[in-house]
N, C-alpha and C positions, 0 to 999 in steps of 0.2 A: 144599340144605338151606334151609328156610324161616328166614329172619332177621327176626323181628317188629321189632327196632330199625331196620331200614332202610325208610323210607317208601315206599310203592308208588304210582307216579303212577297217574293215570286210566288205565282199560285199555280195550283194543278185544276183544272175543271173536270168534274166527273158528272157525267150526264146520266141520267137514270129514266127508264121508262117502265112504266108498268101500270097495272089496275090498282087503285088505292080506293080507299073509303076513309073519309073524315070521321074520326069518333072523339074528337074535342079540340079544344083551342092548342094552338101550337105552343110548346114548351121551350124557352129560351133561357140560356144561364144569364145571372143577373148582370154580368160585365160583357155579354154577347151582343151583337147586332141583333136587332128585334126584327121579327116577321111581323109585317103589317097586314099583309093579306095573303091568301091563298085561293086560287082560282083553278077550278078543274074544267078542261076544256078537251075536245077531242083532238086527233092527231092534226087534223087539216087546220083547226084553228090556231093550234099551238104554233104550227110551220109559219102561217100567215102573220101571227103578231110577231114572232122573230122576224122575218123578213120585212116587215113594216119598219122596223127600228134598226135596220141595216146589219142584222146579226145572222146573215145567211149561213154562218159555219154552224151556228147552233141549230138552225133550222135542218141543214144538211144531216147532222148528227141525230136528230130526233125521227127524221125520215128514214135514215140507216136502221136505227134500233126497231121501229115500227116493221120495216120490211123483214129484217132478220127475226124476229117475233113471230110474224104471220108464216114464215117459212116453217118454224118449227111447230105449227100448230096441224 
């Protein structure tokens, strides 16, 4: 649950990309922010969704991760 009265420190964004398989509901610590949805999409859909909300920075990170992964295959 988001708690606006608790100040958030500076943050570091870690972006990961990979093939995943959902095996159950997300687990959250009792006092942590809760995950309300998990959506699995392909890379083009992920990029489109980030660009639609004005987060081209994250879209570019996902495209770069996808490109690097494909170069290793």
